[in-house]
N, C-alpha and C positions, 0 to 999 in steps of 0.2 A: 567511382569508388566500388571496389569489389564487394560482393555479398558477404564474404568472410569478415570484412571489417564491420559491417552492420551486425552480424551475428556476435562478434566479440563485444560490441557495445551493449547488445542485449545481455550477454553474459556478465558484463560489468554491473548492469542494473540488477540482475538477479543476485549476484554475490553481495552487492551493497545492501539490498533489501533483506536478503537472507540474514546477514549479520545483525541487522536491526530488529529481527523478529524471532531469532532462534530460541530465545528464552521465554517467549510469550506464554506458552501453555502453563508453565510451572513457575513463572516469575512471582505471581501473587502468593501462592503457597510457600515458595522458597523464602520470600521476604518475611512472611508471617512466622514461619517456623524457625528459621535460622537467625533472623535479626530482630524478631519480636516487633515487626512493623505494624503500625496501625492502619486502619482503612484509608486515612488521609495519606499516609506514607506510600501506600500502594498506588494511589492515584497519582502521586508525584512521579513515581517510576515510569508511568505511561505518559504523563504530561510534559515533563522536563525535556525529553528528546524532541517533542514537537516545538516547544519554546525555543530550543537551540536551533532547530531547523529554520524556524521563522526568523530568528535574529540574524542568522548568517546567510540567508537566501540571496541578498543583494551582493554580498561579498563573493559568493560563488559565481554569480552572474558577471561580476567584474573580472574575476579570474578567467572565466570563459571567453570574455572579450579580449583580454590583454595577453593571456598565455596561450590560448587556443583550446580546442576541445580535447585533444588527446592527453595533454599533461594533466588536465583536471580529472580525467578518468583514472589515471594511474595514482594520483595523489589521494583520491577518494578511497580507493581500495586499501591503500596503506593506512589511511586514517581510520577506516572501519576496523582493520586488523588490530590496531592499537587499542581502540575502544573495546573490542571483544576480549583482548588480553586483560584489560583493566577489570572487566566484569568477571572474567573467569578466575582471577586471582584475588578478588575482593575479600577482605577479612572483616568488613564492617558495612553497615548500611550506607554510610557516606561514600565509600569507595564504589559500591554498586551503583548508587545514584550518579556519581561522577562519570562512571563508564557509560551509563545509559545516556547521559546528557551529551557527552563528547561524541558518542555515536550518532546522535541526531544531526550534528553538523554536516555529516557526509551523506545524509539522505537526499540532499539537494542535487545529487548527481543525476537524478531523474530529469531535472530541467535541462541539463546539458545534453542528455541523451535525446530529448525532444528536439532541441535545436539542431543536433547533428542529423537526425532523420529528416527534418524539414529541409536542410541544406543539401542533402545527398540523395533525395528521392524526388520524383516528379509525379504530377497527375497524368494518368493516361486518359483515354476517352471516358472511362467510367469511374476514374478515381481509385482504381483498385490497388495500384502499387503502393501509394502512400497509406491508404487505409489498411493494407495488409501489414505493413511494418509497424504502424501504430497499434494494430491489434496484437502483434507479437510483443510489442513493448509493454502493453497493459497486461498481457499474459505473463510475461516474465516478472513484472512487478507484483501481481496478485498471487501467482503461483508461489513465489518466494515467500510472501506473507503467510501462505497456508502450508506450504511444504516445509518451511523452516520450523514452525511449531510442531509439525508431525515428526520430523527427525529429531528435533530438540526433546520432545516428550520421550522418544525411544532412548536417546543417548543419556537422558537424565537418570535412567535406571542405573547407570554406572557412576553417577556423580553429577550433582547439579551444576558443576562448573565445566563439565566435559563438553557440552554443546558450544559454549563460547570459545573454548580453547581450540576445538576442531575448526570452527569457523574462521578464527584468526589465522590458522595455518593455511586454509584454503585461499583466503584473500591474499596472503603473502605470496603464494604460488601464482595466483591469477594476475597480479600486477605486472610482472615481466612479460607474461603472455599477451596482455593487452597492449603493452608498449611495442611489442614486436609486430602484432598483426593489425592493429587499428591504424588506418590512414587518416591523416589530418584532413579536415574539411577543406575541399578546394575553394569554397567561397571565402573561408577565413584567410587562406593563403593569398588569394587574389585581391580581395578588397578590404581585409581587416575585419575584426569582430564587429565594428560599428556600422558596417555597410548595411543599408536598408534593402530588404528583399522585395523584389517586384511582385505585385499581385498578379497571379496567373491561374489560380485555382478556380474551381467551379462555383465557389461561394463569394467571389470578389466583385460581383456586379454592383452591389450597393454597400461600399465599405462601412459607412457610418451605421447603417442598420445592422451589419454583421458584428460590429464591435459591441453594440448594445446587446444583441442576442447572445454573443459569446459571454458577456458579463453575467447575464441572467442564467445562462446554462452553467457557468462556473459556480454560481451560487448553489445550484442544484448539486453539482459535483462536490462542493464543500460539505453539504449535508450528507451526501452519500458516503464520502470518505470518513466524516466524523462518526456516522453510524457504524461503519466497519470498525473504527477504532474502539467504539463502545463495546462492540461484540468481542474484540480481542481483550479488553480490560476485564470483563466479568465472565466470559464464557467458561473458563476453567473452574472458577469458584461455583458457578451455576451448575456445571456438570457434576462436580464433586458433591455439592450439598443436596441436589435434587435426585441424582441418579447413582451416586456412589461410585463414579468412574475413577480410574487411576490415570497416571501419566500416559501410559501406552494407549489406553482407550481414547483419551482426549487427542493424542497425536494422530491416531487413526482417523478420527472425525475430521481433523484439519486436512489430512491427506485426501479424504473424499471430497472436501471442498475444493482442493487444488485440482482434482480430476474433473469436477464439474466446471471449473473455470476454463480448463483446457478445451473441453467440448464446446462450451459457449463461445469461446473466441473464434472458432471456425465459422461462426455465422455472422461475424461482424462485417466482412465485405459484402455479403449477400444483403443484410439489412441496410447497409449504407446505399446500395444500388436501388433497392426497392422503396425504402421509406425516407432515406436521407438521414443525416446524423442527428438533427434536432428531434424529429418524431421518434426515432429509435431510442434516443436518450431519455425522452419523456416516458416511454413505455417501460424501459428497464428501471427507471427510478421508482415508478409505481410498484413494479414487481418486487424491488428491494424492500420498500416500505411494508408491503403486505407480508413478505416472508419474515421480516423482523417482528412484526406484530404477532404473527401466528406461532413463532418459535416457542414461547413459554406458555402459550394458552390453548393451543389446539392440538389434539383433542383434549377436552377437559380431563386432567390426570386422574386415573384410577390408581389408588395406592395399595401396595401390598400390606396386608394386615400385620405381618411380622416385622418387616424392615421399615415400613412407613415411606418407602421410596416410590417413585412413579412407575407405572407399568411399562412393559416392553413395547406396547403399541405406542405409548406416548414418547418413548425413547426414539423409536424409528421415525415418527413424525417430526420430532425435534431435529434429528440428523438431516432429514430431507429439507426442512426449512433452512438449516444452516448452509447446505449445499446450494440451494437456489439463491439465497441471500449473497453468498460469495460470488457466484457466477454473475448475478445481476450487477453487483458493484463493479466487477471487472469490465463487463461490456459497457457500462455507463462511462467508465473512465476512458475507454477506447474512443468513444464518440466525442468526448470533451477534448481529447487530444487532436482529433481530426479538425474540429472547429477552431481551436486555438492556433493551429498551424497556419492559418491564412492571414495572420496579422504581421505587421512589420516589426523590426527590431526584436527578433525572437528571444535573445537572452533575457531582456528586461520583461517581455511579455510573460515568458514562462516563469520567471522569478515572482512576478506579481500573482500569477495563478497559484503557484506553490504556496505563497504567503497566505492567500485566502484560505486554502485548504488546511494549512497548518494552524492558522488562527482558530478555526473551529475545533481542530483536534486537541488543542491545548486544554480547553475547558472540559471536554467530554469525560476523560478518565476520572477527574476529581469528582464531578457531578455523579458519574455512574457508581463510583465506589461508595458514595454517601447514600444514594438511592438503594443500593444493594443491602444496606443495613436494615431497611424497613421491609423489603420484600424481594424475593428472587425475580419477580416479574417486572418490577418497577423500571429498571433500566431499559428493558426492551419496549415497554409500553410508552415511555416518554421519548424513546429514541426513534420510534417508527413513524410518527406523523410528519416530521420536517421534510423528507424528500418529496412527499406528494404535493403539498402546496408550492414548494419551490419549482417542481417540474411544471 
C-alpha cells in the first residue's frame, strides 16, 4: 500500500473529526442566544452525538467487514457533509440537535482507520513504523478537534452557520479524492473482513495478559477522552464568563492547543522505544489530570477591581494548562492505539474500544453543564481525578 493511501486515510479522519467539532467553541453561546437553550439542552448538544456514535459503532464495524475499508471512508465523508448542512441551515433547536446527532454516526470512521493502519503497516525491529502511523492518526484526530474550533471561532464572525457550511463543502470535495487515492486493504481483498490477523507484534508473547492490560488501559483512555469532552463542553463558557474572551480569542486558544498536540506527537515513537506504550500512557494520563485540575485554579486568580475578571497572569497560566492537557490527551490516545492494534478481529475490537470511550463521553457533557451552574471550577475539579486512578 503506498504511503499516499495512508495519508489520504488520515485526511479522511481529519475531515470527519473536523466536521464534528467545527461548532464547538460557540455552540453553547449560539444555542443559548439564538434558540434560548437551557443548560440541559446545551448538554444534549454534546451528548447526543456520542450516543449516536455509541449506537451505530457495530453497524460501522459490520460495514467495514462486508463492504471493505475504502467504501466506508467515502460514505462517512458524505454523511458528515450532510450533517454539517443540517446544522448550518437549522432554524430551530430541534434541527440543530438532529444535525449534531446525525453527525455522531460518522465519527466511527476512526475505528475503520485503525483497522486499515493495522492491516497495511508492520512492526520493524523497534516498532517504529506502526507507532509512527498511529501517532499521525492521533495527531489528525486531536488536531482536528482543536483546529476545527479555532477556525470555527474565526468563521463565526461572519455568521454562526458559516463554519458548518464551509465544512460540508470541504467534505463533499474530499470524498471523490479519497475514492481515487485510497487503495483497498490487501488483507480484506485476500481473506475477507472476517479474517483473523496473526499475532506478530512485540506485545504478543502473552496474549491473555495483553488483552487484560489493553482493557485496563482502554479504561484509562475512556476517562481521558471523557475529560477532553468535558473541556470542549464548558471551555467556551468558562473563557467568556471568567476572562471576557470573544469567539476569535477562544479559537486562538484552540489553535495553540493544536500546535501543542503537533509538537507532542513527534515524541510518540521515541517514548514507545524508551518506555513502552503502557508506561508512556500512564505518565501522560497523570499529566492530563494535573493540567485539567490546574486550569481553573492555578495561580489563584487576582481580579481586576473594575471588570471583576481574572488577571492576565491567570489567563496565561490557563492557556498553558489547556495546551498541556490537549497534548497529553493526544499522546495518550496514540499509545492506546498501539496497544489495541495487537488484538485479533480488528473491526470488532476497535468498535468495542470506541463504544467504551463514547459511553463515557455521553454522560460527561450533561453532568458538566449542570456543574457549571454552581461554579466555573466545578467541572474541571470533578473531571480531573478519574485519569489518575485509572492509569
